[in-house]
C-alpha positions, 0 to 999 in steps of 0.5 A: 756967367759961368757960375750962373750957368752951373747954379741952373744946372744944378737946379734943373738936376735937383727939380728933376730927381725931386719929380722922379722921387714924386713920381716913384712915390706915387707908383709904389704908394698905394697900400691897402689903406689908400686904396679903400680911402681913394675906393679904388677898383681893378687888381692893384698892388697893395703892399707889395701884394696884387689883389683884387678891389671893388670900390676900395674894398677886397672882392670875393668870386669871379672877375674878368681878366686878361681874356679869361676869368679868376676867381679871388677869396678876399682879394687873393687870386686862387689857383687850382680849384672847383669854384660855383658861381651864377648857378655853375661849376668852374675851375681854375687853373695853376695860374688862376685861370679859369679853364675850358675845352677837355681837361683831366683834373685829378684822374677824371676827364672833363669838359668845360665848353669852347664857347667862352662861358667856361663852365663845366659840362660834366665828365666826358661821357663816352667819347674820342677826345684830345687831353691836352697834355696827354693827347688823343684818348677815349674816355668813358665816364671820365676814366681812360678806356680800354676795349672796342668803341664803334667810331668813323664806320669800324671798331678801334680798340683802346688800352687805358685810352690809348688806340691799339695798332697792328694787334690782335684782340678778343672780344665778345667770344671772338678773335678780331685784328686792328690795322695800322690805322687802328681799323678794325679789319674785314674782308681777306687780309694777309697777317704774318704771311697768312692769308685769313678771313674777317667777312664782308658784313660789318661785323669784324671777327676773324671767321673762326670761333673761340672755343673758350681755350684762348687767352689775352695775348695768344695768337688766336689762330691756334684756338680757332674752329670753323664757324658755321650756321652763325647769326647776329641781331642787328641795330635800327640801322640794319647793321649786325652788332658785334658780340650778339651772335648765335647758333641758328639751330 
């Protein structure tokens, strides 16, 4: 009886081992040839490499997978590059995923939308955008911008796209100052212990005129003369346009 029990146990062990071996062989048995023969489709491990197949054939083009699109050439996933499909332009990142939103690629900033369509809307023309891995930057024609830009009812100064706070600026022949929140100041303001007047008509400039001797980085108050009878051009909303001042003689 004991021998019979041992024999049965041995038989069960042999059957289990054989079944495991067969299952293991089935799991790892895919080859390009077998996939082609069986006309399989999908992202499959063939001959130790992950490839995309359609009806057993290596596929070239976009395929939706894991929440985004991937680009394949002859079945092989393509990373970090521009793609063209359906009359649109796309970009796949270092992990092969089609990107969306704002992206910086080779030094230029592009907009790929945020509605799951992934196609490029072109370079960012003129906007304050959150660039992944970089942060909030003002971008103009795809490049980090330096200078004044009107935003949220006032002017902000940017250096290589970065907002500049608590600092003097020269533009359009005048001096301006942006405060701790980056906004160009107006009205009476105390800076470095001195009370200064930046006007109250949304022009934001220090109420002195730069005679031409100031250089960027200099304290503008060293070079200012009082301004009188200065006029401005106005936009369609009746607001004075900074930098359009002229003498009304």
